[in-house]
HTML snippet that shows the backbone in 3Dmol.js (N, CA, C, O; Angstrom):
<script src="https://3Dmol.org/build/3Dmol-min.js"></script>
<div id="view" style="width:600px;height:400px;position:relative"></div>
<script>
const pdb = `
ATOM      1  N   MET A   1      -0.561   3.310 -11.023  1.00  0.00           N
ATOM      2  CA  MET A   1      -0.611   4.114  -9.808  1.00  0.00           C
ATOM      3  C   MET A   1      -2.048   4.580  -9.541  1.00  0.00           C
ATOM      4  O   MET A   1      -2.461   4.693  -8.387  1.00  0.00           O
ATOM      5  N   GLU A   2      -2.796   4.845 -10.595  1.00  0.00           N
ATOM      6  CA  GLU A   2      -4.169   5.319 -10.436  1.00  0.00           C
ATOM      7  C   GLU A   2      -5.026   4.295  -9.685  1.00  0.00           C
ATOM      8  O   GLU A   2      -5.807   4.659  -8.807  1.00  0.00           O
ATOM      9  N   LYS A   3      -4.878   3.027 -10.031  1.00  0.00           N
ATOM     10  CA  LYS A   3      -5.641   1.969  -9.364  1.00  0.00           C
ATOM     11  C   LYS A   3      -5.242   1.872  -7.888  1.00  0.00           C
ATOM     12  O   LYS A   3      -6.097   1.662  -7.028  1.00  0.00           O
ATOM     13  N   LEU A   4      -3.962   2.021  -7.596  1.00  0.00           N
ATOM     14  CA  LEU A   4      -3.488   2.015  -6.209  1.00  0.00           C
ATOM     15  C   LEU A   4      -4.153   3.137  -5.422  1.00  0.00           C
ATOM     16  O   LEU A   4      -4.628   2.920  -4.307  1.00  0.00           O
ATOM     17  N   LEU A   5      -4.188   4.318  -5.991  1.00  0.00           N
ATOM     18  CA  LEU A   5      -4.819   5.453  -5.304  1.00  0.00           C
ATOM     19  C   LEU A   5      -6.303   5.204  -5.066  1.00  0.00           C
ATOM     20  O   LEU A   5      -6.833   5.592  -4.025  1.00  0.00           O
ATOM     21  N   GLU A   6      -6.976   4.566  -6.010  1.00  0.00           N
ATOM     22  CA  GLU A   6      -8.390   4.220  -5.822  1.00  0.00           C
ATOM     23  C   GLU A   6      -8.562   3.259  -4.646  1.00  0.00           C
ATOM     24  O   GLU A   6      -9.476   3.418  -3.837  1.00  0.00           O
ATOM     25  N   ILE A   7      -7.685   2.267  -4.556  1.00  0.00           N
ATOM     26  CA  ILE A   7      -7.750   1.298  -3.460  1.00  0.00           C
ATOM     27  C   ILE A   7      -7.529   2.001  -2.130  1.00  0.00           C
ATOM     28  O   ILE A   7      -8.255   1.758  -1.167  1.00  0.00           O
ATOM     29  N   LEU A   8      -6.534   2.868  -2.075  1.00  0.00           N
ATOM     30  CA  LEU A   8      -6.243   3.596  -0.842  1.00  0.00           C
ATOM     31  C   LEU A   8      -7.404   4.504  -0.448  1.00  0.00           C
ATOM     32  O   LEU A   8      -7.755   4.581   0.729  1.00  0.00           O
ATOM     33  N   GLU A   9      -7.994   5.178  -1.402  1.00  0.00           N
ATOM     34  CA  GLU A   9      -9.103   6.082  -1.109  1.00  0.00           C
ATOM     35  C   GLU A   9     -10.336   5.330  -0.623  1.00  0.00           C
ATOM     36  O   GLU A   9     -11.139   5.880   0.132  1.00  0.00           O
ATOM     37  N   ASP A  10     -10.495   4.074  -1.049  1.00  0.00           N
ATOM     38  CA  ASP A  10     -11.584   3.253  -0.524  1.00  0.00           C
ATOM     39  C   ASP A  10     -11.389   2.955   0.958  1.00  0.00           C
ATOM     40  O   ASP A  10     -12.357   2.820   1.706  1.00  0.00           O
ATOM     41  N   ILE A  11     -10.127   2.855   1.377  1.00  0.00           N
ATOM     42  CA  ILE A  11      -9.825   2.588   2.786  1.00  0.00           C
ATOM     43  C   ILE A  11     -10.109   3.818   3.636  1.00  0.00           C
ATOM     44  O   ILE A  11     -10.757   3.720   4.678  1.00  0.00           O
ATOM     45  N   ASP A  12      -9.625   4.978   3.196  1.00  0.00           N
ATOM     46  CA  ASP A  12      -9.871   6.222   3.929  1.00  0.00           C
ATOM     47  C   ASP A  12      -9.808   7.393   2.952  1.00  0.00           C
ATOM     48  O   ASP A  12      -8.720   7.838   2.588  1.00  0.00           O
ATOM     49  N   PRO A  13     -10.960   7.892   2.529  1.00  0.00           N
ATOM     50  CA  PRO A  13     -10.991   8.974   1.535  1.00  0.00           C
ATOM     51  C   PRO A  13     -10.528  10.338   2.073  1.00  0.00           C
ATOM     52  O   PRO A  13     -10.352  11.276   1.295  1.00  0.00           O
ATOM     53  N   ASP A  14     -10.331  10.457   3.382  1.00  0.00           N
ATOM     54  CA  ASP A  14      -9.937  11.741   3.959  1.00  0.00           C
ATOM     55  C   ASP A  14      -8.432  11.990   3.928  1.00  0.00           C
ATOM     56  O   ASP A  14      -7.978  13.082   4.271  1.00  0.00           O
ATOM     57  N   ILE A  15      -7.662  10.997   3.523  1.00  0.00           N
ATOM     58  CA  ILE A  15      -6.201  11.133   3.483  1.00  0.00           C
ATOM     59  C   ILE A  15      -5.776  11.558   2.079  1.00  0.00           C
ATOM     60  O   ILE A  15      -6.283  11.037   1.085  1.00  0.00           O
ATOM     61  N   ASP A  16      -4.843  12.508   2.004  1.00  0.00           N
ATOM     62  CA  ASP A  16      -4.281  12.917   0.716  1.00  0.00           C
ATOM     63  C   ASP A  16      -3.095  12.004   0.414  1.00  0.00           C
ATOM     64  O   ASP A  16      -1.973  12.267   0.846  1.00  0.00           O
ATOM     65  N   TYR A  17      -3.349  10.946  -0.318  1.00  0.00           N
ATOM     66  CA  TYR A  17      -2.332   9.933  -0.586  1.00  0.00           C
ATOM     67  C   TYR A  17      -1.248  10.426  -1.534  1.00  0.00           C
ATOM     68  O   TYR A  17      -0.188   9.808  -1.630  1.00  0.00           O
ATOM     69  N   ASN A  18      -1.491  11.514  -2.227  1.00  0.00           N
ATOM     70  CA  ASN A  18      -0.470  12.066  -3.120  1.00  0.00           C
ATOM     71  C   ASN A  18       0.650  12.751  -2.351  1.00  0.00           C
ATOM     72  O   ASN A  18       1.768  12.857  -2.854  1.00  0.00           O
ATOM     73  N   THR A  19       0.364  13.218  -1.135  1.00  0.00           N
ATOM     74  CA  THR A  19       1.373  13.950  -0.372  1.00  0.00           C
ATOM     75  C   THR A  19       1.751  13.283   0.946  1.00  0.00           C
ATOM     76  O   THR A  19       2.843  13.526   1.460  1.00  0.00           O
ATOM     77  N   GLU A  20       0.890  12.461   1.498  1.00  0.00           N
ATOM     78  CA  GLU A  20       1.155  11.845   2.806  1.00  0.00           C
ATOM     79  C   GLU A  20       2.309  10.852   2.698  1.00  0.00           C
ATOM     80  O   GLU A  20       2.301   9.966   1.844  1.00  0.00           O
ATOM     81  N   ASP A  21       3.301  11.012   3.574  1.00  0.00           N
ATOM     82  CA  ASP A  21       4.448  10.101   3.555  1.00  0.00           C
ATOM     83  C   ASP A  21       4.691   9.436   4.913  1.00  0.00           C
ATOM     84  O   ASP A  21       5.781   8.940   5.198  1.00  0.00           O
ATOM     85  N   ARG A  22       3.634   9.444   5.746  1.00  0.00           N
ATOM     86  CA  ARG A  22       3.716   8.792   7.061  1.00  0.00           C
ATOM     87  C   ARG A  22       2.429   8.008   7.327  1.00  0.00           C
ATOM     88  O   ARG A  22       1.826   8.122   8.394  1.00  0.00           O
ATOM     89  N   LEU A  23       2.029   7.224   6.355  1.00  0.00           N
ATOM     90  CA  LEU A  23       0.782   6.467   6.505  1.00  0.00           C
ATOM     91  C   LEU A  23       0.842   5.507   7.685  1.00  0.00           C
ATOM     92  O   LEU A  23      -0.140   5.357   8.412  1.00  0.00           O
ATOM     93  N   ILE A  24       1.978   4.858   7.881  1.00  0.00           N
ATOM     94  CA  ILE A  24       2.149   3.936   8.997  1.00  0.00           C
ATOM     95  C   ILE A  24       2.658   4.694  10.211  1.00  0.00           C
ATOM     96  O   ILE A  24       2.042   4.656  11.276  1.00  0.00           O
ATOM     97  N   ASP A  25       3.778   5.381  10.052  1.00  0.00           N
ATOM     98  CA  ASP A  25       4.400   6.083  11.175  1.00  0.00           C
ATOM     99  C   ASP A  25       3.484   7.138  11.776  1.00  0.00           C
ATOM    100  O   ASP A  25       3.561   7.411  12.974  1.00  0.00           O
ATOM    101  N   GLY A  26       2.622   7.731  10.967  1.00  0.00           N
ATOM    102  CA  GLY A  26       1.698   8.748  11.451  1.00  0.00           C
ATOM    103  C   GLY A  26       0.366   8.194  11.939  1.00  0.00           C
ATOM    104  O   GLY A  26      -0.487   8.946  12.410  1.00  0.00           O
ATOM    105  N   GLY A  27       0.186   6.885  11.828  1.00  0.00           N
ATOM    106  CA  GLY A  27      -1.043   6.257  12.315  1.00  0.00           C
ATOM    107  C   GLY A  27      -2.240   6.408  11.395  1.00  0.00           C
ATOM    108  O   GLY A  27      -3.374   6.187  11.820  1.00  0.00           O
ATOM    109  N   CYS A  28      -2.011   6.778  10.153  1.00  0.00           N
ATOM    110  CA  CYS A  28      -3.123   6.913   9.206  1.00  0.00           C
ATOM    111  C   CYS A  28      -3.742   5.559   8.871  1.00  0.00           C
ATOM    112  O   CYS A  28      -4.955   5.452   8.691  1.00  0.00           O
ATOM    113  N   LEU A  29      -2.904   4.529   8.790  1.00  0.00           N
ATOM    114  CA  LEU A  29      -3.372   3.174   8.509  1.00  0.00           C
ATOM    115  C   LEU A  29      -3.132   2.303   9.732  1.00  0.00           C
ATOM    116  O   LEU A  29      -2.017   2.252  10.251  1.00  0.00           O
ATOM    117  N   ASP A  30      -4.166   1.622  10.190  1.00  0.00           N
ATOM    118  CA  ASP A  30      -4.002   0.706  11.318  1.00  0.00           C
ATOM    119  C   ASP A  30      -3.786  -0.710  10.794  1.00  0.00           C
ATOM    120  O   ASP A  30      -3.796  -0.940   9.585  1.00  0.00           O
ATOM    121  N   SER A  31      -3.593  -1.644  11.696  1.00  0.00           N
ATOM    122  CA  SER A  31      -3.269  -3.019  11.287  1.00  0.00           C
ATOM    123  C   SER A  31      -4.380  -3.646  10.449  1.00  0.00           C
ATOM    124  O   SER A  31      -4.094  -4.386   9.508  1.00  0.00           O
ATOM    125  N   LEU A  32      -5.635  -3.365  10.774  1.00  0.00           N
ATOM    126  CA  LEU A  32      -6.747  -3.911   9.991  1.00  0.00           C
ATOM    127  C   LEU A  32      -6.751  -3.325   8.577  1.00  0.00           C
ATOM    128  O   LEU A  32      -6.992  -4.043   7.607  1.00  0.00           O
ATOM    129  N   SER A  33      -6.489  -2.046   8.464  1.00  0.00           N
ATOM    130  CA  SER A  33      -6.403  -1.401   7.148  1.00  0.00           C
ATOM    131  C   SER A  33      -5.279  -1.995   6.319  1.00  0.00           C
ATOM    132  O   SER A  33      -5.426  -2.195   5.113  1.00  0.00           O
ATOM    133  N   ILE A  34      -4.164  -2.274   6.963  1.00  0.00           N
ATOM    134  CA  ILE A  34      -3.017  -2.837   6.253  1.00  0.00           C
ATOM    135  C   ILE A  34      -3.339  -4.235   5.745  1.00  0.00           C
ATOM    136  O   ILE A  34      -3.000  -4.577   4.612  1.00  0.00           O
ATOM    137  N   LEU A  35      -3.988  -5.043   6.572  1.00  0.00           N
ATOM    138  CA  LEU A  35      -4.369  -6.391   6.140  1.00  0.00           C
ATOM    139  C   LEU A  35      -5.317  -6.339   4.948  1.00  0.00           C
ATOM    140  O   LEU A  35      -5.154  -7.092   3.988  1.00  0.00           O
ATOM    141  N   SER A  36      -6.293  -5.462   5.007  1.00  0.00           N
ATOM    142  CA  SER A  36      -7.226  -5.292   3.886  1.00  0.00           C
ATOM    143  C   SER A  36      -6.487  -4.824   2.641  1.00  0.00           C
ATOM    144  O   SER A  36      -6.753  -5.290   1.534  1.00  0.00           O
ATOM    145  N   LEU A  37      -5.563  -3.904   2.834  1.00  0.00           N
ATOM    146  CA  LEU A  37      -4.789  -3.362   1.729  1.00  0.00           C
ATOM    147  C   LEU A  37      -3.941  -4.452   1.076  1.00  0.00           C
ATOM    148  O   LEU A  37      -3.879  -4.535  -0.151  1.00  0.00           O
ATOM    149  N   VAL A  38      -3.297  -5.278   1.875  1.00  0.00           N
ATOM    150  CA  VAL A  38      -2.451  -6.351   1.344  1.00  0.00           C
ATOM    151  C   VAL A  38      -3.268  -7.293   0.466  1.00  0.00           C
ATOM    152  O   VAL A  38      -2.848  -7.632  -0.640  1.00  0.00           O
ATOM    153  N   VAL A  39      -4.422  -7.712   0.950  1.00  0.00           N
ATOM    154  CA  VAL A  39      -5.280  -8.619   0.179  1.00  0.00           C
ATOM    155  C   VAL A  39      -5.691  -7.969  -1.139  1.00  0.00           C
ATOM    156  O   VAL A  39      -5.630  -8.601  -2.193  1.00  0.00           O
ATOM    157  N   GLU A  40      -6.104  -6.722  -1.078  1.00  0.00           N
ATOM    158  CA  GLU A  40      -6.547  -6.007  -2.279  1.00  0.00           C
ATOM    159  C   GLU A  40      -5.403  -5.827  -3.279  1.00  0.00           C
ATOM    160  O   GLU A  40      -5.598  -5.993  -4.483  1.00  0.00           O
ATOM    161  N   LEU A  41      -4.217  -5.489  -2.782  1.00  0.00           N
ATOM    162  CA  LEU A  41      -3.066  -5.312  -3.671  1.00  0.00           C
ATOM    163  C   LEU A  41      -2.677  -6.624  -4.340  1.00  0.00           C
ATOM    164  O   LEU A  41      -2.379  -6.656  -5.533  1.00  0.00           O
ATOM    165  N   GLU A  42      -2.682  -7.696  -3.571  1.00  0.00           N
ATOM    166  CA  GLU A  42      -2.339  -9.003  -4.134  1.00  0.00           C
ATOM    167  C   GLU A  42      -3.322  -9.398  -5.230  1.00  0.00           C
ATOM    168  O   GLU A  42      -2.917  -9.863  -6.295  1.00  0.00           O
ATOM    169  N   ASP A  43      -4.608  -9.215  -4.969  1.00  0.00           N
ATOM    170  CA  ASP A  43      -5.631  -9.564  -5.952  1.00  0.00           C
ATOM    171  C   ASP A  43      -5.572  -8.680  -7.193  1.00  0.00           C
ATOM    172  O   ASP A  43      -5.657  -9.173  -8.318  1.00  0.00           O
ATOM    173  N   THR A  44      -5.429  -7.404  -6.990  1.00  0.00           N
ATOM    174  CA  THR A  44      -5.470  -6.443  -8.098  1.00  0.00           C
ATOM    175  C   THR A  44      -4.232  -6.507  -8.980  1.00  0.00           C
ATOM    176  O   THR A  44      -4.334  -6.442 -10.205  1.00  0.00           O
ATOM    177  N   PHE A  45      -3.070  -6.633  -8.363  1.00  0.00           N
ATOM    178  CA  PHE A  45      -1.821  -6.539  -9.124  1.00  0.00           C
ATOM    179  C   PHE A  45      -1.143  -7.882  -9.364  1.00  0.00           C
ATOM    180  O   PHE A  45      -0.074  -7.931  -9.971  1.00  0.00           O
ATOM    181  N   GLY A  46      -1.747  -8.972  -8.898  1.00  0.00           N
ATOM    182  CA  GLY A  46      -1.190 -10.297  -9.134  1.00  0.00           C
ATOM    183  C   GLY A  46       0.168 -10.504  -8.486  1.00  0.00           C
ATOM    184  O   GLY A  46       1.065 -11.101  -9.080  1.00  0.00           O
ATOM    185  N   ILE A  47       0.314 -10.006  -7.262  1.00  0.00           N
ATOM    186  CA  ILE A  47       1.583 -10.114  -6.543  1.00  0.00           C
ATOM    187  C   ILE A  47       1.371 -10.886  -5.245  1.00  0.00           C
ATOM    188  O   ILE A  47       0.242 -11.119  -4.814  1.00  0.00           O
ATOM    189  N   GLU A  48       2.481 -11.271  -4.640  1.00  0.00           N
ATOM    190  CA  GLU A  48       2.434 -11.886  -3.318  1.00  0.00           C
ATOM    191  C   GLU A  48       3.275 -11.038  -2.384  1.00  0.00           C
ATOM    192  O   GLU A  48       4.481 -10.886  -2.579  1.00  0.00           O
ATOM    193  N   ILE A  49       2.627 -10.487  -1.365  1.00  0.00           N
ATOM    194  CA  ILE A  49       3.326  -9.674  -0.381  1.00  0.00           C
ATOM    195  C   ILE A  49       3.663 -10.583   0.798  1.00  0.00           C
ATOM    196  O   ILE A  49       2.777 -11.051   1.513  1.00  0.00           O
ATOM    197  N   THR A  50       4.954 -10.822   0.984  1.00  0.00           N
ATOM    198  CA  THR A  50       5.417 -11.718   2.033  1.00  0.00           C
ATOM    199  C   THR A  50       5.695 -10.935   3.318  1.00  0.00           C
ATOM    200  O   THR A  50       5.756  -9.706   3.292  1.00  0.00           O
ATOM    201  N   PRO A  51       5.863 -11.636   4.431  1.00  0.00           N
ATOM    202  CA  PRO A  51       6.177 -10.941   5.687  1.00  0.00           C
ATOM    203  C   PRO A  51       7.399 -10.027   5.593  1.00  0.00           C
ATOM    204  O   PRO A  51       7.456  -8.996   6.264  1.00  0.00           O
ATOM    205  N   VAL A  52       8.370 -10.400   4.766  1.00  0.00           N
ATOM    206  CA  VAL A  52       9.559  -9.568   4.582  1.00  0.00           C
ATOM    207  C   VAL A  52       9.196  -8.189   4.011  1.00  0.00           C
ATOM    208  O   VAL A  52       9.875  -7.201   4.289  1.00  0.00           O
ATOM    209  N   ASP A  53       8.123  -8.132   3.213  1.00  0.00           N
ATOM    210  CA  ASP A  53       7.683  -6.872   2.605  1.00  0.00           C
ATOM    211  C   ASP A  53       6.819  -6.033   3.538  1.00  0.00           C
ATOM    212  O   ASP A  53       6.579  -4.856   3.272  1.00  0.00           O
ATOM    213  N   LEU A  54       6.353  -6.628   4.624  1.00  0.00           N
ATOM    214  CA  LEU A  54       5.448  -5.933   5.546  1.00  0.00           C
ATOM    215  C   LEU A  54       6.225  -5.081   6.540  1.00  0.00           C
ATOM    216  O   LEU A  54       6.211  -5.337   7.745  1.00  0.00           O
ATOM    217  N   VAL A  55       6.897  -4.072   6.020  1.00  0.00           N
ATOM    218  CA  VAL A  55       7.664  -3.135   6.833  1.00  0.00           C
ATOM    219  C   VAL A  55       7.162  -1.722   6.547  1.00  0.00           C
ATOM    220  O   VAL A  55       6.729  -1.435   5.431  1.00  0.00           O
ATOM    221  N   PRO A  56       7.215  -0.848   7.535  1.00  0.00           N
ATOM    222  CA  PRO A  56       6.684   0.513   7.346  1.00  0.00           C
ATOM    223  C   PRO A  56       7.228   1.239   6.129  1.00  0.00           C
ATOM    224  O   PRO A  56       6.489   1.977   5.478  1.00  0.00           O
ATOM    225  N   VAL A  57       8.493   1.050   5.808  1.00  0.00           N
ATOM    226  CA  VAL A  57       9.074   1.770   4.666  1.00  0.00           C
ATOM    227  C   VAL A  57       8.325   1.481   3.369  1.00  0.00           C
ATOM    228  O   VAL A  57       8.278   2.338   2.486  1.00  0.00           O
ATOM    229  N   ASN A  58       7.739   0.296   3.234  1.00  0.00           N
ATOM    230  CA  ASN A  58       6.986  -0.059   2.025  1.00  0.00           C
ATOM    231  C   ASN A  58       5.554   0.470   2.042  1.00  0.00           C
ATOM    232  O   ASN A  58       4.890   0.476   1.005  1.00  0.00           O
ATOM    233  N   PHE A  59       5.075   0.908   3.189  1.00  0.00           N
ATOM    234  CA  PHE A  59       3.668   1.285   3.328  1.00  0.00           C
ATOM    235  C   PHE A  59       3.462   2.729   3.792  1.00  0.00           C
ATOM    236  O   PHE A  59       2.321   3.136   4.011  1.00  0.00           O
ATOM    237  N   ASN A  60       4.521   3.503   3.947  1.00  0.00           N
ATOM    238  CA  ASN A  60       4.381   4.863   4.473  1.00  0.00           C
ATOM    239  C   ASN A  60       3.825   5.862   3.473  1.00  0.00           C
ATOM    240  O   ASN A  60       3.355   6.928   3.869  1.00  0.00           O
ATOM    241  N   SER A  61       3.868   5.543   2.183  1.00  0.00           N
ATOM    242  CA  SER A  61       3.342   6.471   1.178  1.00  0.00           C
ATOM    243  C   SER A  61       2.852   5.690  -0.034  1.00  0.00           C
ATOM    244  O   SER A  61       3.221   4.533  -0.232  1.00  0.00           O
ATOM    245  N   ALA A  62       2.033   6.324  -0.826  1.00  0.00           N
ATOM    246  CA  ALA A  62       1.570   5.699  -2.068  1.00  0.00           C
ATOM    247  C   ALA A  62       2.753   5.440  -2.987  1.00  0.00           C
ATOM    248  O   ALA A  62       2.790   4.420  -3.675  1.00  0.00           O
ATOM    249  N   LYS A  63       3.712   6.346  -3.006  1.00  0.00           N
ATOM    250  CA  LYS A  63       4.894   6.178  -3.846  1.00  0.00           C
ATOM    251  C   LYS A  63       5.682   4.937  -3.420  1.00  0.00           C
ATOM    252  O   LYS A  63       6.128   4.167  -4.270  1.00  0.00           O
ATOM    253  N   ALA A  64       5.854   4.741  -2.118  1.00  0.00           N
ATOM    254  CA  ALA A  64       6.564   3.565  -1.613  1.00  0.00           C
ATOM    255  C   ALA A  64       5.794   2.288  -1.938  1.00  0.00           C
ATOM    256  O   ALA A  64       6.388   1.281  -2.323  1.00  0.00           O
ATOM    257  N   LEU A  65       4.494   2.331  -1.787  1.00  0.00           N
ATOM    258  CA  LEU A  65       3.656   1.183  -2.125  1.00  0.00           C
ATOM    259  C   LEU A  65       3.784   0.843  -3.609  1.00  0.00           C
ATOM    260  O   LEU A  65       3.910  -0.325  -3.975  1.00  0.00           O
ATOM    261  N   TRP A  66       3.751   1.859  -4.450  1.00  0.00           N
ATOM    262  CA  TRP A  66       3.844   1.644  -5.895  1.00  0.00           C
ATOM    263  C   TRP A  66       5.197   1.047  -6.263  1.00  0.00           C
ATOM    264  O   TRP A  66       5.275   0.175  -7.129  1.00  0.00           O
ATOM    265  N   SER A  67       6.261   1.509  -5.615  1.00  0.00           N
ATOM    266  CA  SER A  67       7.593   0.946  -5.858  1.00  0.00           C
ATOM    267  C   SER A  67       7.634  -0.529  -5.475  1.00  0.00           C
ATOM    268  O   SER A  67       8.198  -1.347  -6.201  1.00  0.00           O
ATOM    269  N   MET A  68       7.037  -0.867  -4.339  1.00  0.00           N
ATOM    270  CA  MET A  68       7.000  -2.262  -3.908  1.00  0.00           C
ATOM    271  C   MET A  68       6.200  -3.103  -4.898  1.00  0.00           C
ATOM    272  O   MET A  68       6.628  -4.199  -5.261  1.00  0.00           O
ATOM    273  N   ILE A  69       5.056  -2.608  -5.336  1.00  0.00           N
ATOM    274  CA  ILE A  69       4.214  -3.332  -6.298  1.00  0.00           C
ATOM    275  C   ILE A  69       4.999  -3.600  -7.582  1.00  0.00           C
ATOM    276  O   ILE A  69       5.006  -4.725  -8.081  1.00  0.00           O
ATOM    277  N   GLN A  70       5.647  -2.590  -8.107  1.00  0.00           N
ATOM    278  CA  GLN A  70       6.412  -2.753  -9.347  1.00  0.00           C
ATOM    279  C   GLN A  70       7.541  -3.757  -9.177  1.00  0.00           C
ATOM    280  O   GLN A  70       7.791  -4.569 -10.068  1.00  0.00           O
ATOM    281  N   ARG A  71       8.227  -3.708  -8.035  1.00  0.00           N
ATOM    282  CA  ARG A  71       9.314  -4.657  -7.772  1.00  0.00           C
ATOM    283  C   ARG A  71       8.781  -6.082  -7.710  1.00  0.00           C
ATOM    284  O   ARG A  71       9.367  -6.998  -8.287  1.00  0.00           O
ATOM    285  N   LEU A  72       7.666  -6.264  -7.004  1.00  0.00           N
ATOM    286  CA  LEU A  72       7.090  -7.600  -6.860  1.00  0.00           C
ATOM    287  C   LEU A  72       6.552  -8.137  -8.193  1.00  0.00           C
ATOM    288  O   LEU A  72       6.615  -9.339  -8.447  1.00  0.00           O
ATOM    289  N   GLN A  73       6.028  -7.255  -9.035  1.00  0.00           N
ATOM    290  CA  GLN A  73       5.564  -7.687 -10.345  1.00  0.00           C
ATOM    291  C   GLN A  73       6.736  -8.155 -11.208  1.00  0.00           C
ATOM    292  O   GLN A  73       6.601  -9.119 -11.961  1.00  0.00           O
ATOM    293  N   LYS A  74       7.867  -7.489 -11.107  1.00  0.00           N
ATOM    294  CA  LYS A  74       9.039  -7.897 -11.883  1.00  0.00           C
ATOM    295  C   LYS A  74       9.589  -9.231 -11.386  1.00  0.00           C
ATOM    296  O   LYS A  74      10.116 -10.018 -12.172  1.00  0.00           O
ATOM    297  N   GLU A  75       9.469  -9.484 -10.094  1.00  0.00           N
ATOM    298  CA  GLU A  75       9.983 -10.731  -9.518  1.00  0.00           C
ATOM    299  C   GLU A  75       9.130 -11.926  -9.924  1.00  0.00           C
ATOM    300  O   GLU A  75       9.621 -13.055  -9.924  1.00  0.00           O
ATOM    301  N   ASN A  76       7.864 -11.705 -10.268  1.00  0.00           N
ATOM    302  CA  ASN A  76       6.978 -12.816 -10.640  1.00  0.00           C
ATOM    303  C   ASN A  76       7.123 -13.209 -12.045  1.00  0.00           C
ATOM    304  O   ASN A  76       6.444 -14.129 -12.502  1.00  0.00           O
TER     305      ASN A  76
END
`;
const viewer = $3Dmol.createViewer("view");
viewer.addModel(pdb, "pdb");
viewer.setStyle({}, {cartoon: {color: "spectrum"}});
viewer.zoomTo();
viewer.render();
</script>
């Protein structure tokens, strides 16, 4: 989770990723940020994020992102 938070803070250090639960719905992350995030997550965690995973529920919070990462790692 620590590495995920570092990646998120590189995208926008002004967001409190420990408490924010509307990263997508609240407009904190735009489409370009999400694309950058997907590439970084795939490289860092050795996962493949498919279009099926690209839904707001998976990206609205660091906790949701971490759950998706863990699920995808188990599937590989």
